[in-house]
C-alpha positions as CSV (number, residue, x, y, z in Angstrom):
1,M,-20.0,3.0,3.6
2,H,-18.6,0.8,0.9
3,P,-15.7,-1.5,2.0
4,T,-13.3,0.2,-0.5
5,E,-14.3,3.6,0.9
6,R,-13.5,2.4,4.4
7,L,-10.0,1.2,3.2
8,V,-9.4,4.5,1.5
9,M,-10.3,6.3,4.7
10,M,-8.1,4.1,6.7
11,V,-5.0,4.3,4.5
12,N,-5.4,8.1,4.2
13,Q,-5.5,8.3,8.1
14,I,-2.3,6.2,8.1
15,A,-0.7,8.5,5.6
16,L,-1.7,11.6,7.6
17,A,-0.1,10.1,10.7
18,F,3.2,9.8,8.9
19,A,2.9,13.1,7.0
20,H,5.4,14.9,9.3
21,Q,8.1,12.7,7.9
22,G,7.8,14.1,4.3
23,E,6.1,12.4,1.4
24,S,8.7,9.7,0.5
25,R,9.3,8.6,4.1
26,A,5.5,8.7,4.8
27,A,5.0,6.5,1.7
28,A,7.5,4.0,3.0
29,A,5.9,4.0,6.4
30,V,2.4,3.5,4.9
31,A,3.7,0.5,2.9
32,D,5.4,-1.0,6.0
33,H,2.2,-0.5,8.0
34,L,0.0,-2.1,5.4
35,R,2.5,-5.0,5.1
36,R,2.6,-5.6,8.9
37,F,-1.0,-4.9,10.0
38,W,-3.4,-5.4,7.0
39,N,-4.5,-8.8,6.0
40,P,-3.9,-10.0,2.4
41,R,-7.5,-9.4,1.4
42,M,-7.3,-5.8,2.5
43,R,-4.0,-5.2,0.7
44,S,-5.3,-6.8,-2.4
45,A,-8.5,-4.7,-2.3
46,I,-6.5,-1.4,-1.9
47,R,-4.1,-2.3,-4.7
48,A,-7.1,-3.1,-6.9
49,H,-8.5,0.4,-6.0
50,V,-5.2,2.0,-7.2
51,A,-5.3,0.0,-10.4
52,E,-8.8,1.3,-11.1
53,G,-7.6,4.9,-10.6
54,G,-7.2,5.3,-6.8
55,T,-9.9,7.9,-6.3
56,D,-9.7,9.9,-3.1
57,L,-6.3,8.7,-2.0
58,L,-3.8,11.1,-0.6
59,P,-0.5,11.2,-2.5
60,A,1.5,9.5,0.3
61,A,-1.2,6.9,0.6
62,R,-1.1,6.1,-3.1
63,A,2.7,6.1,-3.1
64,G,2.7,3.7,-0.2
65,I,0.3,1.3,-1.9
66,E,2.4,1.4,-5.0
67,L,5.6,0.7,-2.9
68,L,3.7,-2.2,-1.4
69,A,2.8,-3.6,-4.8
70,D,6.4,-3.1,-6.0
71,S,7.9,-4.9,-3.0
72,R,5.4,-7.7,-3.5
73,S,6.6,-8.3,-7.1
74,D,10.2,-7.9,-5.9
75,H,9.6,-10.6,-3.2
76,A,8.0,-12.9,-5.9
77,A,11.0,-12.5,-8.2
78,T,13.5,-13.1,-5.4
79,A,11.6,-16.2,-4.3
80,A,11.6,-17.5,-7.9
81,R,15.3,-16.9,-8.2
82,S,16.0,-18.6,-4.9
83,S,14.0,-21.7,-6.0
84,G,15.8,-21.9,-9.3
85,R,12.9,-20.9,-11.5
């Protein structure tokens, strides 16, 4: 199994575990899980997969990854403002 396929499988399993919460809450829970438990290389690889089309991702998994990417850019903008850049 290709490493990206394994990440897709893992994030889909996470999304399924939170599916009972509804898609928007599940997406937020996926993003939180990835932020807390996946290392930066894994997060970067799954974001790259989404950027390339995100084949085989469940909707809540894709939405969670997109939230993760959005929060990352929000954190970078906040840090830049805080440092006076």
